[in-house]
C-alpha positions in Angstrom: -10.6 167.4 35.1 -9.8 164.5 33.2 -12.5 162.8 31.8 -10.8 159.7 30.9 -12.0 157.3 34.1 -15.8 158.6 33.5 -18.6 157.8 32.1 -21.1 160.1 30.5 -24.4 159.0 32.6 -26.6 159.6 29.1 -23.8 156.5 27.4 -24.8 154.2 30.4 -28.4 154.7 30.4 -28.8 153.7 26.9 -26.9 150.9 26.9 -28.4 149.9 29.9 -32.2 150.8 28.7 -33.2 153.1 32.0 -33.9 156.8 32.6 -30.9 159.0 33.7 -33.7 160.0 36.3 -33.0 156.2 38.0 -29.2 158.1 37.9 -30.0 160.6 39.8 -32.5 159.2 42.6 -29.3 157.1 43.1 -27.0 160.0 43.9 -30.0 162.2 46.1 -29.7 158.4 47.8 -25.7 158.6 48.3 -25.9 155.7 46.4 -23.2 156.6 43.9 -21.3 159.9 42.9 -22.2 161.9 39.4 -19.7 164.0 38.6 -21.0 167.1 36.4 -18.1 168.6 34.1 -19.6 171.0 31.2 -23.2 170.5 32.2 -22.4 167.0 31.2 -22.9 164.3 33.9 -20.2 161.5 34.5 -20.1 157.9 36.5 -16.6 157.2 37.4 -15.5 153.6 36.3 -14.5 152.8 39.7 -18.3 152.8 40.4 -19.6 150.7 37.2 -19.7 147.4 38.8 -22.0 148.8 42.1 -23.8 150.8 39.4 -24.4 147.8 37.3 -25.4 145.8 40.6 -28.1 148.3 41.6 -29.9 148.0 38.0 -30.6 144.9 38.5 -31.5 144.8 42.2 -33.9 147.5 41.0 -35.3 146.6 37.6 -34.8 142.2 37.7 -35.7 142.1 41.6 -37.8 144.8 41.8 -36.4 146.2 44.3 -37.1 149.5 45.4 -34.7 152.0 47.1 -34.7 152.1 50.4 -34.3 147.9 50.1 -31.3 148.9 47.4 -29.7 151.2 50.4 -30.2 148.2 52.7 -29.2 145.3 50.5 -26.0 147.3 50.2 -25.5 148.3 53.5 -25.5 144.5 54.1 -23.6 143.4 51.6 -21.0 146.5 53.6 -21.2 145.0 56.8 -20.3 141.4 55.3 -17.4 142.5 53.8 -16.6 144.4 56.9 -16.7 141.3 59.0 -15.2 138.6 56.1 -12.2 141.1 56.8 -12.7 141.4 60.2 -12.2 137.5 60.2 -9.5 137.1 57.4 -7.6 139.5 60.0 -8.4 137.0 63.1 -7.6 133.9 61.4 -4.0 135.0 60.5 -3.8 136.3 64.0 -4.7 133.1 65.5 -1.9 131.4 62.6 0.8 133.3 64.3 -0.4 132.3 67.5 -0.5 128.4 66.9 3.5 129.0 65.8 4.5 129.5 69.0 
């Protein structure tokens, strides 16, 4: 597997001053995916923004993992609704043009 788009989990943890067990807990909860290559854990770069958001929620706002799961779920629902509103507005503009 190509490690070009992967960040070693231990480097992420060291740079954010967090324990690797926290990353493993996030994987167990299904919030992130960890890839294991030659016995080393890697995080795909596409997950970095989400992971940094989770780290801030946990360490700065003192929200537990269950609370983070709820927050992430609600944020996803909000994004889905915003996408639907945009789609409906576009359709409305189409019909207003007639």
